[in-house]
GUZA-127345 format. One record per residue (C-alpha): x, y, z; residue number from 0; residue in three letters. Coordinates in nm, 4 decimals. Each point is the difference from the previous one (the first is absolute). Layout:
# residues N
@u = X, v = Y, w = Z, n = NUM, res = ala
...
# end
This chain:
# residues 188
@u = 2.5972, v = -4.1161, w = -1.6001, n = 0, res = met
@u = -0.3753, v = 0.0670, w = 0.0107, n = 1, res = trp
@u = -0.0748, v = -0.3647, w = -0.0686, n = 2, res = gln
@u = 0.2042, v = -0.0901, w = 0.3081, n = 3, res = ser
@u = -0.1988, v = 0.2515, w = 0.2077, n = 4, res = cys
@u = -0.3217, v = -0.1621, w = -0.1169, n = 5, res = arg
@u = 0.1323, v = -0.3290, w = 0.1381, n = 6, res = lys
@u = 0.0380, v = 0.1523, w = 0.3507, n = 7, res = asp
@u = 0.3734, v = 0.0688, w = -0.0318, n = 8, res = asp
@u = 0.0670, v = 0.2712, w = 0.2600, n = 9, res = lys
@u = 0.3592, v = 0.0428, w = -0.1168, n = 10, res = lys
@u = -0.1268, v = 0.0875, w = -0.3475, n = 11, res = ala
@u = -0.2344, v = 0.2570, w = 0.1544, n = 12, res = leu
@u = 0.2892, v = 0.1470, w = 0.2009, n = 13, res = ala
@u = 0.2082, v = 0.0261, w = -0.3176, n = 14, res = glu
@u = -0.2937, v = 0.1579, w = -0.1866, n = 15, res = leu
@u = -0.0415, v = 0.2453, w = 0.2879, n = 16, res = phe
@u = 0.3708, v = 0.0886, w = 0.0168, n = 17, res = asp
@u = 0.0190, v = 0.0517, w = -0.3740, n = 18, res = arg
@u = -0.3198, v = 0.2000, w = -0.0609, n = 19, res = tyr
@u = -0.0965, v = 0.1677, w = 0.3273, n = 20, res = phe
@u = 0.2260, v = 0.3050, w = -0.0634, n = 21, res = pro
@u = -0.1679, v = 0.0631, w = -0.3371, n = 22, res = lys
@u = -0.3507, v = -0.0482, w = 0.1392, n = 23, res = val
@u = 0.0779, v = 0.2261, w = 0.2967, n = 24, res = tyr
@u = 0.1470, v = 0.2637, w = -0.2327, n = 25, res = ala
@u = -0.3240, v = 0.0031, w = -0.2003, n = 26, res = leu
@u = -0.2236, v = 0.0235, w = 0.3077, n = 27, res = thr
@u = 0.2109, v = 0.2652, w = 0.1733, n = 28, res = ser
@u = 0.0127, v = 0.2103, w = -0.3169, n = 29, res = arg
@u = -0.3801, v = 0.0170, w = -0.0014, n = 30, res = asn
@u = -0.0734, v = 0.0011, w = 0.3727, n = 31, res = ile
@u = 0.1867, v = 0.2606, w = 0.2018, n = 32, res = lys
@u = -0.0423, v = -0.1841, w = 0.3312, n = 33, res = asp
@u = 0.2991, v = -0.2364, w = 0.0049, n = 34, res = ser
@u = -0.1601, v = -0.2303, w = 0.2572, n = 35, res = met
@u = -0.3141, v = -0.0387, w = -0.2094, n = 36, res = ala
@u = 0.2101, v = -0.0562, w = -0.3136, n = 37, res = ala
@u = 0.2055, v = -0.2693, w = 0.1735, n = 38, res = glu
@u = -0.3152, v = -0.1623, w = 0.1361, n = 39, res = glu
@u = -0.1513, v = -0.0148, w = -0.3499, n = 40, res = leu
@u = 0.3166, v = -0.1581, w = -0.1403, n = 41, res = ala
@u = 0.0077, v = -0.2568, w = 0.2818, n = 42, res = met
@u = -0.3720, v = -0.0698, w = -0.0451, n = 43, res = asp
@u = 0.0593, v = -0.0747, w = -0.3664, n = 44, res = leu
@u = 0.2467, v = -0.2788, w = 0.0832, n = 45, res = phe
@u = -0.2200, v = -0.1259, w = 0.2839, n = 46, res = phe
@u = -0.3061, v = -0.0205, w = -0.2291, n = 47, res = lys
@u = 0.2127, v = -0.1584, w = -0.2695, n = 48, res = leu
@u = 0.0960, v = -0.2737, w = 0.2450, n = 49, res = trp
@u = -0.3552, v = -0.0434, w = 0.1276, n = 50, res = gln
@u = -0.1453, v = -0.0377, w = -0.3514, n = 51, res = lys
@u = 0.2958, v = -0.1773, w = -0.1551, n = 52, res = arg
@u = -0.2086, v = -0.2993, w = -0.1040, n = 53, res = glu
@u = -0.2575, v = 0.2136, w = -0.1866, n = 54, res = gln
@u = 0.2426, v = 0.2431, w = -0.1684, n = 55, res = ile
@u = 0.1460, v = -0.0990, w = -0.3312, n = 56, res = thr
@u = 0.2975, v = 0.2025, w = -0.1261, n = 57, res = ile
@u = 0.1086, v = -0.1400, w = -0.3326, n = 58, res = thr
@u = 0.3115, v = 0.1953, w = -0.0880, n = 59, res = asp
@u = 0.0767, v = 0.3506, w = 0.1372, n = 60, res = asn
@u = 0.0005, v = -0.0027, w = 0.3829, n = 61, res = val
@u = 0.1410, v = 0.3554, w = 0.0422, n = 62, res = pro
@u = -0.2692, v = 0.1461, w = -0.2283, n = 63, res = ala
@u = -0.2691, v = -0.1874, w = 0.1958, n = 64, res = tyr
@u = 0.1365, v = 0.1254, w = 0.3332, n = 65, res = leu
@u = 0.0271, v = 0.3604, w = -0.1161, n = 66, res = leu
@u = -0.3507, v = -0.0072, w = -0.1511, n = 67, res = arg
@u = -0.1354, v = -0.1451, w = 0.3258, n = 68, res = ser
@u = 0.1834, v = 0.2677, w = 0.1999, n = 69, res = ala
@u = -0.1426, v = 0.2709, w = -0.2235, n = 70, res = lys
@u = -0.3532, v = -0.1362, w = 0.0523, n = 71, res = asn
@u = 0.0540, v = -0.0110, w = 0.3764, n = 72, res = met
@u = 0.1171, v = 0.3634, w = -0.0058, n = 73, res = val
@u = -0.3095, v = 0.1021, w = -0.1979, n = 74, res = ile
@u = -0.2274, v = -0.1833, w = 0.2450, n = 75, res = asn
@u = 0.1788, v = 0.1618, w = 0.2938, n = 76, res = his
@u = -0.0309, v = 0.3479, w = -0.1493, n = 77, res = leu
@u = -0.3679, v = -0.0518, w = -0.0796, n = 78, res = gln
@u = -0.0626, v = -0.0830, w = 0.3646, n = 79, res = lys
@u = 0.1790, v = 0.3217, w = 0.0966, n = 80, res = gln
@u = -0.2035, v = 0.2287, w = -0.2253, n = 81, res = thr
@u = -0.2052, v = 0.2768, w = 0.1577, n = 82, res = ile
@u = -0.3723, v = -0.0490, w = -0.0146, n = 83, res = val
@u = -0.1804, v = 0.3010, w = -0.1439, n = 84, res = cys
@u = -0.3396, v = 0.0748, w = 0.1495, n = 85, res = val
@u = -0.2379, v = 0.2588, w = -0.1417, n = 86, res = pro
@u = -0.0329, v = 0.3026, w = 0.2275, n = 87, res = val
@u = -0.3772, v = -0.0525, w = 0.0104, n = 88, res = asp
@u = 0.0553, v = -0.3377, w = 0.1665, n = 89, res = ala
@u = 0.1972, v = 0.1461, w = 0.2901, n = 90, res = leu
@u = -0.1731, v = 0.0941, w = 0.3206, n = 91, res = his
@u = 0.0309, v = 0.3652, w = 0.0913, n = 92, res = glu
@u = 0.1595, v = -0.0780, w = 0.3348, n = 93, res = glu
@u = 0.2840, v = -0.1889, w = -0.1720, n = 94, res = ser
@u = 0.0859, v = 0.3108, w = -0.2030, n = 95, res = leu
@u = 0.0425, v = 0.2222, w = 0.3044, n = 96, res = val
@u = 0.3357, v = -0.0252, w = 0.1720, n = 97, res = ala
@u = -0.0146, v = -0.0459, w = 0.3749, n = 98, res = pro
@u = 0.0000, v = 0.3328, w = 0.1791, n = 99, res = val
@u = 0.3169, v = 0.0533, w = 0.1997, n = 100, res = gln
@u = -0.0160, v = 0.1335, w = 0.3541, n = 101, res = ala
@u = 0.1299, v = 0.3484, w = -0.0831, n = 102, res = asp
@u = -0.2467, v = 0.0325, w = -0.2870, n = 103, res = gln
@u = -0.2818, v = -0.0915, w = 0.2355, n = 104, res = gly
@u = 0.1128, v = 0.2627, w = 0.2503, n = 105, res = ile
@u = 0.0280, v = 0.2628, w = -0.2729, n = 106, res = leu
@u = -0.3434, v = -0.0892, w = -0.1314, n = 107, res = thr
@u = -0.1488, v = 0.0244, w = 0.3490, n = 108, res = thr
@u = 0.1708, v = 0.3341, w = 0.0548, n = 109, res = glu
@u = -0.1248, v = 0.1395, w = -0.3298, n = 110, res = ile
@u = -0.3506, v = -0.1282, w = 0.0747, n = 111, res = glu
@u = 0.0114, v = 0.1702, w = 0.3416, n = 112, res = his
@u = 0.1232, v = 0.3250, w = -0.1573, n = 113, res = asn
@u = -0.2721, v = -0.0253, w = -0.2666, n = 114, res = tyr
@u = -0.2695, v = -0.0465, w = 0.2661, n = 115, res = arg
@u = 0.1320, v = 0.3001, w = 0.1966, n = 116, res = asn
@u = -0.0019, v = 0.2133, w = -0.3145, n = 117, res = ala
@u = -0.3515, v = -0.1195, w = -0.0777, n = 118, res = leu
@u = -0.1144, v = 0.0903, w = 0.3520, n = 119, res = asp
@u = 0.1435, v = 0.3488, w = -0.0554, n = 120, res = gly
@u = -0.2452, v = 0.0670, w = -0.2837, n = 121, res = leu
@u = -0.3314, v = 0.1724, w = 0.0601, n = 122, res = ser
@u = -0.2846, v = -0.2493, w = 0.0483, n = 123, res = pro
@u = -0.1547, v = 0.0681, w = -0.3414, n = 124, res = gln
@u = 0.3324, v = -0.0175, w = -0.1904, n = 125, res = arg
@u = 0.0903, v = -0.3175, w = 0.1882, n = 126, res = arg
@u = -0.3325, v = -0.1616, w = -0.0918, n = 127, res = glu
@u = 0.0367, v = 0.0978, w = -0.3677, n = 128, res = val
@u = 0.3597, v = -0.1249, w = -0.0052, n = 129, res = phe
@u = -0.0897, v = -0.3333, w = 0.1649, n = 130, res = val
@u = -0.2943, v = -0.0554, w = -0.2350, n = 131, res = leu
@u = 0.2245, v = 0.0701, w = -0.2980, n = 132, res = ser
@u = 0.3186, v = -0.1797, w = 0.0987, n = 133, res = arg
@u = -0.1056, v = -0.2759, w = 0.2326, n = 134, res = glu
@u = -0.3480, v = -0.0818, w = -0.1282, n = 135, res = glu
@u = 0.0857, v = 0.0732, w = -0.3656, n = 136, res = asn
@u = -0.3070, v = 0.2087, w = -0.0692, n = 137, res = leu
@u = 0.0009, v = 0.2369, w = -0.2969, n = 138, res = thr
@u = -0.0279, v = 0.3757, w = 0.0494, n = 139, res = tyr
@u = -0.3583, v = -0.0055, w = -0.1233, n = 140, res = ser
@u = -0.0929, v = -0.2836, w = 0.2389, n = 141, res = glu
@u = 0.1538, v = 0.1927, w = 0.2900, n = 142, res = ile
@u = -0.1776, v = 0.3193, w = -0.1058, n = 143, res = ala
@u = -0.3320, v = -0.1826, w = -0.0106, n = 144, res = glu
@u = 0.0521, v = -0.1756, w = 0.3335, n = 145, res = arg
@u = 0.1111, v = 0.3174, w = 0.1821, n = 146, res = met
@u = -0.2333, v = 0.2377, w = -0.1828, n = 147, res = asp
@u = 0.2901, v = 0.2036, w = -0.1439, n = 148, res = leu
@u = 0.0922, v = 0.1118, w = -0.3497, n = 149, res = ser
@u = 0.2619, v = -0.2015, w = -0.1906, n = 150, res = val
@u = 0.2148, v = 0.3132, w = -0.0135, n = 151, res = asn
@u = -0.0095, v = 0.0305, w = 0.3805, n = 152, res = thr
@u = 0.1059, v = -0.3646, w = 0.0307, n = 153, res = val
@u = 0.2952, v = 0.0676, w = -0.2349, n = 154, res = lys
@u = 0.0991, v = 0.3034, w = 0.2056, n = 155, res = asn
@u = -0.0197, v = -0.1992, w = 0.3257, n = 156, res = tyr
@u = 0.2166, v = -0.2772, w = -0.1471, n = 157, res = ile
@u = 0.2565, v = 0.2510, w = -0.1288, n = 158, res = thr
@u = 0.0151, v = 0.1733, w = 0.3383, n = 159, res = ala
@u = 0.0140, v = -0.3334, w = 0.1859, n = 160, res = ala
@u = 0.2881, v = -0.1201, w = -0.2188, n = 161, res = leu
@u = 0.1886, v = 0.3249, w = 0.0622, n = 162, res = thr
@u = -0.0499, v = -0.0307, w = 0.3765, n = 163, res = asp
@u = 0.0991, v = -0.3681, w = -0.0072, n = 164, res = met
@u = 0.3210, v = 0.0789, w = -0.1894, n = 165, res = arg
@u = 0.0932, v = 0.2621, w = 0.2618, n = 166, res = lys
@u = -0.0791, v = -0.2284, w = 0.2943, n = 167, res = ser
@u = 0.1925, v = -0.2912, w = -0.1439, n = 168, res = met
@u = 0.3062, v = 0.1936, w = -0.1143, n = 169, res = ser
@u = 0.2314, v = -0.2362, w = 0.1967, n = 170, res = asp
@u = -0.0959, v = -0.2701, w = -0.2452, n = 171, res = tyr
@u = 0.0161, v = 0.2214, w = -0.3037, n = 172, res = thr
@u = 0.1160, v = -0.2515, w = -0.2595, n = 173, res = ala
@u = -0.2348, v = -0.2737, w = 0.1105, n = 174, res = val
@u = -0.2817, v = 0.2448, w = 0.0672, n = 175, res = thr
@u = 0.0280, v = 0.1676, w = -0.3386, n = 176, res = val
@u = -0.0068, v = -0.3406, w = -0.1623, n = 177, res = leu
@u = -0.3001, v = -0.1182, w = 0.2014, n = 178, res = leu
@u = -0.1941, v = 0.3246, w = -0.0333, n = 179, res = ile
@u = 0.0881, v = 0.0184, w = -0.3689, n = 180, res = gly
@u = -0.1336, v = -0.3503, w = -0.0488, n = 181, res = leu
@u = -0.3134, v = 0.0868, w = 0.1944, n = 182, res = leu
@u = -0.0475, v = 0.3162, w = -0.2019, n = 183, res = tyr
@u = 0.0581, v = -0.1808, w = -0.3307, n = 184, res = ala
@u = -0.2549, v = -0.2622, w = 0.0997, n = 185, res = ala
@u = -0.2628, v = 0.2690, w = 0.0422, n = 186, res = ser
@u = 0.0372, v = 0.1368, w = -0.3532, n = 187, res = leu
# end
């Protein structure tokens, strides 16, 4: 039958297709869960077989050749579908951050506003110490030197400022505790 296909016999190809397509499709669909893709691979196999009929030499076992070709096509298809792994270092920081949704943006703005109000409620010296520590990331000793205070006084101002901030931002307790806790941990 294959020899007839090689001589441009379309009826022989149709018979080959009718006889072996179900087996080829069964193999592709067993390995590829998308039935359309599996059917397309099986059809492509017979199409390529017809296109290259003059170059392909099948000496004895046509079904084995077809099933081996189908298996290779499935492997090639699956390799094209594999997920590309990229080292985390190669990713840009902005691609790691999920887009901020509208309600998250509003909540963030509200918390920021509440934080600023609480900050404004501090005495001028406590506010300055707090801002130098938390927003400018200065150490207690750097703040003490800059403001001509003792390190112990700076610690006391920070402790008092954190207590006042917690009270002022009690509406956002969970988030506030987390944020202030992170700020406090960063200072240690």
